[in-house]
N, C-alpha and C positions, 0 to 999 in steps of 0.2 A: 587566554589564560583564565583558569577558574578562580573565582573569588573565594578563597578559603578564610574562614574566620578562626583565628587561633584564640582559644580561651585559656586564660590562666587557670591553673588548678585552684579551686577554692581552698581557703585555709582548712586544715584538718579539723573540722568541727567536732569530730568524735574525740580527738586528742585533747582539744580545749575543754570539752564537757567533762571528760574524765579527770583532767587536772584540777578543774574547778571543784568537782565533787570530792576529790581526794582531800583538798584543802578544807572543804566544809566538814567532811567526816572528822577530820582532825580537830577543827574548831569546836565541833559539837561533842568531841570525845566519844565518838561512836565505836562500839566494838566491831570486830571483823564481821560478826554475824549481822549486826544492825546495818552496817554500810552495805554489805552484800544484799541483804533483804530489800533495802530501799532501792538499790540499783537493779533488782531482779536478776541477780547472778548467784552462782554458787560461791562459797567462800574462796575456793581455789582460783576461780576465774577472777574474782575481785582482787585477790592478791596480785595476779598478773596484770590486770587492767589498770591498776593505779600506778604502775611503773611506766616511765617514759618508754616509748617505742612499742607499746602494745599493738599487736598486729591483728587482733580480732575485730570483727565488725559488731557494732551495736545495732539492736533492732530499733524500729521506730518507737516502740513502747519505751525502751530503755532511754533513748534520747529525750523523749517527752518527760520521763521521770526526772532525769538529770536537770533538764531545763526548769521544770517546776520547782525542784529543790533549790536551785540557784536563786530563783525568784523568792522562794520562802525565806531563804537565808537573808537576802537583801531586805525583805520586809521586816524581819525580826530585828535586824541591825538598825533599821531606821526607827522602829517603834520603841524598842527597849534599849536600855543601857546594859553594858556588861556588868555582872556576869549573866543576868537574866536572858539577854539575847542569845547567849551561847548555851545556856542550860535549858531553855524553854522546851525543846523537843523531848527532853528526858524527864520532865517534871509531870506528875499526875495533873490532869486537867479536867475540870468539871464543865468545860464548855460543851456546846451542843454537838460537836463532832467527835467527842472523846469519851463521854460517860465515865469519867474518872481515870481513864487509861492515860498512859504517856502518849503524846502525839507520835513519837517514833514507832511505838507498837501498833497504834491505829493505822498508820500509813503502811507499815509492812504488811499487816493482815488485810488491809483494804485495797492494796495495789494502787495503780495509776489513778482510778477514780477518786480514791480517798486523798491521795497526794494533791490532786488538783483542788479538791474541796478545802483541804487544810491551807493550801496556798491562798485561795480566795478568802478564807476566814482571816488569815493574817493580814491580807491586803485590806480587808474591811476594818480591821482593828485600827489601822493607821489612816483610815479615810481614803484609801486608794480606789475604792469602787465607785 
């Protein structure tokens, strides 16, 4: 008899990532355009993706974006009290990664590399590096 290894399906990581990011987008009061831009999706795709049961597949880039944004959210929640922790991404910032721009705009225009740098910046603020 063959030795068959039955693997359980892993939890749907994409669904978990989308649900987490939808909650973050709400906590940060992101517009539809901002949330879609951070997730690297069209606005219509983001509308569908944030609903339970979304059947589309996320790219590796999109999964990395969502993971980094969850980490950024956690860092901000640990470092700042509300409302600053929730407003930080939408406030003009004179830090080295932003040149006076809002972090959300810098991350949308800079894509995954900028999102990763902003997350590292926030981690460094709280001494996590």
